[in-house]
C-alpha positions as CSV (number, residue, x, y, z in Angstrom):
1,X,12.2,39.6,39.0
2,X,11.8,36.1,39.0
3,X,9.9,36.0,42.1
4,X,7.3,38.0,40.3
5,X,6.8,36.1,37.5
6,X,3.1,35.1,36.6
7,X,1.3,33.2,34.0
8,X,-0.3,34.4,31.0
9,X,-4.1,34.8,32.4
10,X,-6.5,32.2,31.3
11,X,-3.1,29.9,30.3
12,X,-3.9,28.0,33.2
13,X,-7.3,26.1,34.2
14,X,-8.4,24.2,36.8
15,X,-9.6,20.8,36.0
16,X,-13.1,19.1,35.7
17,X,-13.4,17.6,39.3
18,X,-16.6,14.6,37.8
19,X,-18.7,12.7,40.5
20,X,-18.7,15.2,43.1
21,X,-22.4,15.6,43.2
22,X,-24.8,17.9,41.0
23,X,-23.7,21.3,42.0
24,X,-20.8,20.3,40.4
25,X,-21.3,20.0,37.7
26,X,-20.6,17.1,37.0
27,X,-22.3,14.7,38.8
28,X,-23.9,11.7,38.8
29,X,-23.0,10.1,35.5
30,X,-19.6,12.5,36.1
31,X,-20.2,12.7,31.8
32,X,-20.4,9.2,31.1
33,X,-24.2,9.2,30.6
34,X,-25.8,5.9,31.8
35,X,-25.1,2.4,31.8
36,X,-23.2,0.7,28.6
37,X,-19.3,-0.8,28.7
38,X,-18.3,3.2,28.2
39,X,-20.0,4.0,31.2
40,X,-18.8,1.3,33.7
41,X,-14.7,1.5,35.7
42,X,-12.2,-1.1,34.1
43,X,-10.3,-1.2,30.7
44,X,-13.1,0.1,27.9
45,X,-12.0,-1.4,24.9
46,X,-8.4,-1.8,23.5
47,X,-7.2,0.2,21.4
48,X,-8.0,-0.4,17.6
49,X,-11.1,-2.2,18.7
50,X,-13.9,-1.1,16.2
51,X,-17.4,-2.4,17.3
52,X,-16.6,-6.0,16.1
53,X,-15.5,-5.1,12.7
54,X,-12.4,-6.2,11.6
55,X,-9.6,-3.4,12.3
56,X,-8.3,-0.9,10.2
57,X,-4.7,-3.6,11.2
58,X,-6.2,-6.6,9.7
59,X,-7.7,-5.6,6.8
60,X,-4.5,-4.7,5.9
61,X,-2.2,-6.7,3.2
62,X,0.2,-9.1,5.9
63,X,2.7,-8.8,3.6
64,X,4.2,-5.2,2.2
65,X,5.7,-4.9,-1.0
66,X,9.5,-3.8,-2.2
67,X,10.9,-0.3,-3.1
68,X,14.4,-0.9,-4.8
69,X,16.2,1.5,-2.6
70,X,18.6,2.5,-5.4
71,X,16.2,2.1,-8.2
72,X,17.4,5.1,-11.0
73,X,13.9,7.3,-11.6
74,X,14.4,8.5,-15.5
75,X,13.0,11.2,-17.1
76,X,11.2,9.5,-20.1
77,X,12.1,11.8,-23.7
78,X,10.0,10.5,-26.8
79,X,11.3,10.4,-29.8
80,X,8.1,12.3,-31.6
81,X,9.1,15.0,-29.0
82,X,12.5,15.4,-30.5
83,X,10.8,15.1,-33.9
84,X,8.1,17.6,-33.7
85,X,10.3,20.4,-31.3
86,X,14.0,20.4,-32.8
87,X,15.7,20.7,-35.6
88,X,17.8,17.7,-36.5
89,X,21.4,18.2,-35.1
90,X,23.3,17.1,-31.7
91,X,22.4,17.4,-28.4
92,X,23.2,16.5,-25.3
93,X,22.0,16.4,-22.1
94,X,22.3,20.0,-21.3
95,X,21.3,20.8,-24.4
96,X,18.3,19.4,-24.5
97,X,17.3,20.8,-20.7
98,X,17.6,24.5,-22.5
99,X,15.8,23.5,-25.2
100,X,12.6,22.6,-23.2
101,X,12.2,18.9,-23.9
102,X,13.6,17.4,-21.1
103,X,12.9,19.6,-18.0
104,X,13.6,17.9,-14.9
105,X,17.3,16.9,-13.4
106,X,16.4,13.5,-13.5
107,X,19.0,11.0,-15.9
108,X,17.2,11.0,-19.2
109,X,16.4,7.6,-21.8
110,X,14.8,8.2,-25.0
111,X,12.0,5.6,-25.8
112,X,10.7,5.2,-28.8
113,X,7.8,6.4,-30.0
114,X,7.4,6.7,-33.3
115,X,9.9,6.1,-36.5
116,X,12.4,9.4,-37.2
117,X,12.7,11.3,-39.5
118,X,15.2,13.7,-39.0
119,X,19.0,12.6,-38.3
120,X,20.4,12.8,-34.0
121,X,23.2,13.0,-32.3
122,X,22.4,12.5,-29.3
123,X,23.7,12.4,-26.2
124,X,21.6,10.5,-22.9
125,X,22.2,8.2,-20.0
126,X,19.4,5.6,-21.7
127,X,17.7,4.2,-24.5
128,X,15.5,1.3,-24.9
129,X,16.1,-0.6,-28.5
130,X,13.3,0.3,-30.2
131,X,15.0,4.0,-29.5
132,X,18.4,2.9,-31.0
133,X,17.8,1.1,-33.7
134,X,14.7,4.5,-34.7
135,X,17.7,6.7,-34.4
136,X,20.6,4.7,-37.0
137,X,17.9,3.8,-38.6
138,X,17.7,8.1,-39.6
139,X,21.0,8.1,-40.2
140,X,21.8,9.7,-36.5
141,X,23.7,8.4,-33.6
142,X,23.1,7.4,-30.5
143,X,25.6,7.8,-27.7
144,X,25.0,6.3,-23.5
145,X,26.4,7.9,-20.7
146,X,26.4,7.0,-17.4
147,X,25.2,8.1,-14.2
């Protein structure tokens, strides 16, 4: 019944009544030590005070940076990886993921690392100017699909 409910044993504990005599266990200095700023009554030190050292809040840079809320984070694919891992042919983004060349779900951007010798027809989200030139020079083609 509701009138019989009691808290679990040990869950309720009486607070220690300090400064109520030596026999009470918290007498004389009442756990504050002897002398010094912290032993006195009143406010003590302000929040964030570090003993005269320049506080953390004042050591931080005054102005933060800026993170663009709609910045696109691409997964990078270098041409030398294509050269090493894939035979010449036509690849879109899903085919590159199946071939484990692209591993995340981010949009894909091709960057030039080295010159190509194989002929690739790629469909990706973005590419650098050097990558475009290298693919076309090798006889391939590049199609950009916007997000």
